[in-house]
N, C-alpha and C positions, 0 to 999 in steps of 0.2 A: 598301299596296294603293292606300288614302285616299290621300296623297299622289303617287305619280302619277298619280296618277288630277284632283285640285289643279291639277298644276305642266301636267298634259293642258287641260286646261280655263283656266286665265287664264293660260296662257303663249305658248310659242312656236305657234303656229297648225300647225306641219307632225306635228305632234306627233298618233298615237295615228287618222292616218286609216286604219289598216287595222278598225275602231269604225266609221266609215263605215257601213256594212254592213248595222249593228246597228243601228242612230241610226235608218236608214228606216224596219224593221219594225217596229218600239218608235214610231218617227212614225202610218208605218198603221195602230197598233192604238192609239192615242189620236184618230186621227183618225175609228174606223169604231167607239169610244165616243161619239165624242160626234154621229153620226149617231144611236146606237142611240134614241138618252138625245130627241132632237129627233121623230125619227119616232115615239113612243113605243113603241117596242119594247123599250127600258128605261124602270121608271119612276122621273118624276118623284115626290117626295111634300113636297106643302104643307103649312106646316102654317098654324094659326091666326092665329098671330103673323109679325112682319116677320123679315125673316130678311137680314143684314147679311154678306158674306160677304168674309173676310180673307184676303190670299194672296200666291203668288208661282205666279211660271215657273220659274225654278229650286230645283235640290237648295240644301237647309243653308238657315241664319238669317239674316233683312234685316231683319230690328223688327221682324215682326208682333207677335210678343207686346205689346211698350210700345204699339201702335198699338193692339190690340185693349184695350189697362187706360185709354188715353185714351178711346177712341170711349166705354168701358161707365161714367167716369168722366162723363163732358161727357151721355151719356142719363142719370146717376141728377142728375145739375142740373137738368133737365126736371123733373123728379120722376118719372122715370119707374123700371118696375123691372126692369135687364137683365140678360141670364143669359148666357157662354160654353159654348159646347161647339167640345171640342177629337175627338184618336184618341188623344189620349191615348200618343204612341208613347213606348217604351220601358217600360212599367208590364205586369203580368204580368194583369191586369186584362183580358179579352177584351169580356165583358158589359157593358152600357150603367148609367151609375153616377152617383152624383150623386156630388162630392167634398166636402169635409169640409175646412176651415178648416189640420188639424191632418192632412190624405191622406198618407198616404205613395207619396212619387213612385215606390219600387218595386210599388208595385201599380196606380198611376193614370197615370204618369208625371210628368218633371221640370216640363214647363212648366203643364199644370193644379195641379197643387199649388206650385207659383208663384199660379197669379190663383190658386185658392182662397184661399192665404195673405193675400192681399192687401185682402182682403172686399169687393170691390167691386161683385158681384153673385156671384151661384148660378152655380155649373158643373157640367157632366154632361162623364164622357167613357163613347166606345165607340165599337168600328170600325166599327157599325153608325150611322153618323149619322145621321139621322132619328131611331134610335133613342132615339141618346140626345138628339137636339131634342128632343124630345117628354117629355122628365124636366123641359124648363124651360117648358112649354108653359102651364100655369095659372099657376105662380107668377111667372111672366112678360110683359112690354112687348115686349119688343125680344129676342130674340138674333142674335147674335155669333155667326157660326163662323172658331175660329181655324187656320188655313193648312186653307184646304176648297176652293178652289178646283176642284180637279180633285175634290171626291166634286160631281159630280152630280146622286148622288141626292135628293142636300136642296134642295128650291128656294128661291130668291133675288131677294131686290127691290133688293139693293144687289152692284155687288160693288169691291171697292177689293187694288190688286194691288200689292208692297211691291218694290222694285227698290235691291239692294244699291247706290251709289249710288261707294264705290273700286272692286267687281267688274265692276258691271254685268252685261252677259249673257254677259260671257264669251268661248270664240271662237265662243260665236251656233248653236253644233249642240247635237242635241235628244241624250240618254242612249241609251246609254254617253260617244258621241263626244266629248259635252258636255256642261255642268251644265244644260241646257231640260229641262224637263221637258215644255212645250209648245212650241210654236211662237212667233218676237215677233211673228208678224202677232196673237198673244191679248191684246196688251196694248191694241189697239187698242177691242178689243170691253168692256175693261172700266168700269165708271162714273167712277174714278178714278182715279190712279198718284201710288205715294207713293214720294220716294225718300230714300234713308237717306243723310244724311254728303255731300250732292256734287247733283249732275244730271244727267241724265241726256237727253243731244239728242237729236230727234227728233215727241218727243212732250212735251203740255202735263202740267205732273207739281205736287205741292205739296212739297216738302224737308221736312224731318222731324230739329230732331235730336233723339239721344239724351242726356239733363245728365242729370250727378249730380244729388245732392239729399242724399244723406250717406252715408256707412259706419256699418253695422251689427255689432253685436261676433255673433259663434253665441252665442255663450257672454254669455248676461246681457243681451242688447237691446242695449247701449245705444250712441250713434249722436256725428257727430263726425260737421264735413265734411270733406272728405274733405284739399280745402289743405291741411287738419294736415297731411300727411303730404309737400304738397314738398320738393324739396332729397336727399327720405329714398331710400333704396335699401329695396326691397320685392321678396318675391315674388306675381306674380300668376299663376293658374291659372285657364284657362277653358274648356268641354270645351263646345265650340256654331260655328256654325255656322264663322265670322270668327273665331278668337281675335282677330288683327293689330287687330278693333275698340275689343275691350276693353282691348289694351295699350296701344292709340291716344291711349285716352280718362287715360288714367290719363296719362301722358309729356304729354301737353298738361296738365295739373292741375302740372306741373313737376316727377313721378316715378320714381325711376329702375328703371328695370321690369328685372327678371328675368322674364323672358318663360315659359310651360309649359303650350306647348297641348296639348291631348288629344282625341279623337274626340269631333266630338258627341252629346250625350246619353251619355255616357260614367256608369257605375256610379263613382262616384269612392268609394276608401275613404284608411284613415285613415294611408295609408299614400303614398298618393298627395300630398301635403301635408306630407312628414317632411322638411325640405329639411334636416335634423344644422345650423343656427345659431339665431340669436335674431329673425332680421329678421321685421316682421309677411309673411301671407300673406292677397292682396286674393284675392277670386273672384267670379263673377258673383254674384247672386237665382238663378239659373237653379239655378246648382251649390249654394250654398246648402240648397237644401233637397232634396237630395242626404246632406245632410251633419249637419242637426239631431241623427242617433243621439248621435254622437261629435266636440261639435265640442269644441275648446279656445283655451285665455286665445288673444291674437295669432292666429284666426281673422276675415275678418269679409268681409261682402261687401260691393258698393255698389250701392246702391238709385240706380234709373234712370226716369227719366218724358221719355215723348215731347212734344218744343216745334214751338212752326209759327207761323208769322207774324201776322200778325193777318187778311191777308189770307187763307191760304189755312186758316185756321178757321174765316172764315166757308165760302170753299166747303165744308169738310169737314161744316160748318154745314148747308149748302145741299143737301147730302146724304143725309143727313137727317131731312130734313124729306120729299124726295120717296122715301125707302125708305119715312117710315112713311107718307105717302101711297100709295103705291101698295097699302098692304097691306088701305088702307082698304075 
């Protein structure tokens, strides 16, 4: 089903037309929900700290987590104490809780576990975003809401929408006929657009590069440059929204990639990584946190960071300035 939907959303625009009535219904629900929050029929919770939302209008990964971590480091560099709030997708824990650096991704979700392990910000998760954010309110100076664009119950001082530069907005239709969570017009209301790995025609945006930092061994944490495997054949495992982006990053570094794409947030088991040979097995950091308890020699993850041109760094800094000023 997932493969069929991806072909429908990002392939031939004539596919899946029978889903359009459901998309129209979904769009009506989205619009009514937004109106209810704007009219005060549904409550918006405002915190005593500034809140910056990082999100997207499409289903799947666009690079939100690397950007959130970049913003957290940038804020920490100013002497501030950032906090990150997340839904915790895929975790068993439904209530609001703080995430320890060694937390189980099965309990809190893979992305929160990854961000907490980086130790650049305190992390909280919860289906109730305001309740989870409240756990950070006293100890943090500013709160970043990862994948929080549609969580309107949490008030915000700035919004950043991230777009996949390779996939764009697909066929431009709302769910389930297309990949959109909200209509394309929602982009015009964001404080800033960030495009991962490309350009987005029609609207001014920053371009974000996802840059490799190092390969890190799951067993022992030894580090080496990605270039050390140039010219070699490797298995690459990715249970993320757009696995091809990870595979392309490895190929750009000169690796011969045998790609193994799995559904986003897939709960990896050792059998998923047993390929019957002695080739290196590489994975994303988001997948690696799910494999810590059964790590083997020869398994490594690629640590990446967001990168920006100087002009775009200045635009992001200006957005942080505005968000902090609005909250005073």
